[in-house]
PLY file of the C-alpha trace (Angstrom):
ply
format ascii 1.0
element vertex 85
property float x
property float y
property float z
element edge 84
property int vertex1
property int vertex2
end_header
-37.07 5.36 17.22
-35.78 2.25 15.45
-32.37 1.06 14.64
-30.80 -1.35 12.17
-27.34 -2.54 11.41
-25.40 -1.10 8.58
-23.95 -3.55 6.07
-20.35 -4.59 6.46
-19.49 -2.71 3.23
-21.00 0.52 4.57
-19.25 0.20 7.87
-16.06 -0.59 6.09
-16.41 2.42 3.77
-17.02 4.72 6.76
-13.88 3.40 8.54
-11.80 3.83 5.45
-13.20 7.39 4.87
-12.39 8.43 8.44
-8.92 6.91 8.14
-8.26 8.67 4.93
-9.46 12.00 6.14
-7.40 11.74 9.18
-4.20 10.99 7.32
-4.86 13.73 4.87
-5.29 16.21 7.70
-2.29 15.06 9.71
0.06 15.16 6.77
-1.34 18.52 5.58
-0.55 20.03 9.02
3.03 18.35 9.07
3.72 19.73 5.60
2.85 23.29 6.67
4.82 22.84 9.90
7.96 22.14 7.90
7.40 25.04 5.50
5.92 23.08 2.58
2.68 23.57 0.76
-0.42 22.13 2.55
-1.38 20.38 -0.68
1.85 18.24 -0.57
0.84 16.78 2.71
-2.75 16.28 1.52
-1.49 14.32 -1.47
0.92 12.26 0.57
-1.71 11.41 3.16
-4.19 10.36 0.39
-1.65 8.11 -1.27
-0.62 6.62 2.05
-4.32 5.80 2.84
-4.88 4.01 -0.53
-3.59 0.48 -1.15
-3.82 0.94 -4.90
-2.29 3.50 -7.18
-4.23 6.57 -7.97
-4.43 8.67 -11.10
-3.57 12.43 -10.84
-7.21 13.29 -11.96
-8.58 11.08 -9.12
-6.29 12.73 -6.52
-7.27 16.21 -7.61
-10.94 15.34 -7.53
-10.80 13.66 -4.08
-8.78 16.57 -2.57
-10.44 19.36 -4.53
-7.07 20.65 -5.53
-5.98 21.91 -9.07
-4.18 19.27 -11.19
-1.35 21.70 -11.56
-0.74 21.64 -7.84
-1.08 17.82 -7.78
1.52 17.55 -10.62
4.01 19.80 -8.91
3.57 17.74 -5.69
4.00 14.42 -7.35
7.06 15.57 -9.26
8.52 16.66 -5.81
7.78 13.25 -4.40
9.30 11.54 -7.33
12.56 13.55 -6.88
12.60 12.49 -3.16
11.96 8.81 -4.25
8.71 8.58 -2.20
6.38 7.93 -5.13
6.82 6.19 -8.42
4.71 6.21 -11.63
0 1
1 2
2 3
3 4
4 5
5 6
6 7
7 8
8 9
9 10
10 11
11 12
12 13
13 14
14 15
15 16
16 17
17 18
18 19
19 20
20 21
21 22
22 23
23 24
24 25
25 26
26 27
27 28
28 29
29 30
30 31
31 32
32 33
33 34
34 35
35 36
36 37
37 38
38 39
39 40
40 41
41 42
42 43
43 44
44 45
45 46
46 47
47 48
48 49
49 50
50 51
51 52
52 53
53 54
54 55
55 56
56 57
57 58
58 59
59 60
60 61
61 62
62 63
63 64
64 65
65 66
66 67
67 68
68 69
69 70
70 71
71 72
72 73
73 74
74 75
75 76
76 77
77 78
78 79
79 80
80 81
81 82
82 83
83 84
């Protein structure tokens, strides 16, 4: 069996992916715990993991959630003052 190092970009992408998945899962669980839709927590966790802004379509694609649910969640976050356009 042979081994080789992965590139820094591959290693970085793996770490970011794991970090993102973890935040999405944690906030989804917290959202449910407080009686909110799980998707709200998933959206918040994903946005928190990203340093750059995201389009609604990208959020829906990454989370595999309907855009209508994403739109509703984002409107709620805007009302709370936690996200801005």
